[in-house]
C-alpha positions in Angstrom: 16.8 1.2 -6.2 17.5 1.1 -9.9 15.8 -2.0 -10.3 12.7 -1.6 -8.2 9.3 -1.4 -9.7 7.3 0.8 -7.1 10.4 3.2 -6.9 10.0 3.3 -11.0 6.5 4.1 -10.0 7.2 6.6 -7.4 9.9 8.6 -9.8 7.1 8.7 -12.5 9.2 6.2 -14.7 6.7 3.6 -14.6 3.1 4.3 -15.6 0.7 3.6 -12.5 -3.0 4.8 -11.6 -1.9 6.9 -8.8 -5.0 7.9 -6.5 -2.9 10.1 -3.8 0.5 11.4 -3.5 2.3 13.5 -0.9 5.8 14.2 0.1 6.5 10.8 1.9 3.9 8.4 -0.1 2.5 7.4 -3.3 -0.7 5.5 -3.5 -1.7 3.3 -6.5 -4.5 0.9 -7.6 -3.1 -2.7 -7.9 -2.5 -4.2 -11.4 -4.4 -7.3 -10.2 -6.9 -6.4 -7.5 -8.1 -8.9 -4.9 -11.3 -6.7 -4.0 -13.2 -3.6 -5.6 -10.9 -1.3 -3.8 -7.3 -2.5 -3.9 -4.7 0.2 -3.6 -1.0 -0.3 -2.9 0.4 2.8 -0.5 4.4 3.0 -0.5 7.1 5.3 1.0 9.0 7.4 -1.5 11.9 6.4 0.6 12.9 2.8 -0.9 12.7 0.2 2.5 12.7 -3.2 1.3 9.7 -4.8 3.5 8.2 -4.8 6.9 10.6 -6.9 8.4 13.5 -4.5 7.7 11.6 -1.6 9.5 13.5 0.0 12.2 13.0 3.1 14.3 14.3 5.6 11.8 11.4 4.5 9.4 8.7 5.6 11.7 7.7 8.9 10.2 7.3 6.8 6.5 5.4 4.2 8.4 3.1 6.5 10.0 2.7 8.3 6.5 1.6 5.0 5.1 -1.4 4.3 7.5 -2.3 8.2 7.6 -2.2 7.8 3.7 -4.3 4.6 3.6 -7.1 6.3 6.2 -7.1 9.2 3.3 -7.9 6.9 0.4 -10.5 4.6 2.2 -12.2 7.8 2.9 -12.0 9.0 -1.0 -12.9 5.5 -2.1 -15.9 5.6 0.2 -15.3 2.5 2.0 -14.5 4.2 5.4 -17.0 4.7 8.3 -18.7 2.7 10.8 -21.3 0.8 8.3 -18.0 -0.2 6.0 -14.6 -1.2 6.6 -11.4 -2.4 4.9 -8.4 -4.1 5.3 -4.5 -3.2 5.4 -1.9 -5.7 5.2 1.7 -6.0 4.9 3.2 -8.8 3.0 6.8 -10.1 3.8 8.7 -12.9 2.0 7.6 -15.3 -0.6 5.4 -17.4 1.3 3.1 -14.2 1.7 3.4 -13.9 -2.3 5.5 -10.5 -1.8 6.8 -9.9 -5.2 8.4 -6.4 -5.1 10.7 -5.6 -2.5 9.7 -2.3 -1.7 7.3 -1.7 1.6 3.7 -1.6 0.6 1.0 -1.5 2.2 -2.2 -3.1 0.8 -5.7 -1.3 1.1 -8.4 -3.3 0.2 -12.3 -2.9 0.7 -15.4 -2.5 -1.3 -16.8 -6.0 0.1 -17.0 -8.3 3.4 -14.0 -10.3 4.1 -14.1 -13.8 5.7 -11.8 -14.9 8.2 -9.2 -16.4 8.0 -8.1 -14.2 5.0 -8.5 -15.3 1.5 
């Protein structure tokens, strides 16, 4: 999509601190991090958000999860003694401001419950 910020990052037209990239996904640091490690993983193909995912998107969604695991390992937050949070935000109530499916990878600190 022409006016999508994350499509611009994927295309290399918008600068970002990219930490991982492959044929299906791009991972980059969030510009307003909510944890010491806060990386967004997006599919290269534009998908609006998690509520619009269909069976045809299965390979892209799987690729997001696999990329998240690789980034968590590279960032040193994976493993039995560590941990990380993965989150999809959908809609305005969840503060989803960019209409391009993105998976938040957060870590580097302990998280409480409920999330916040």
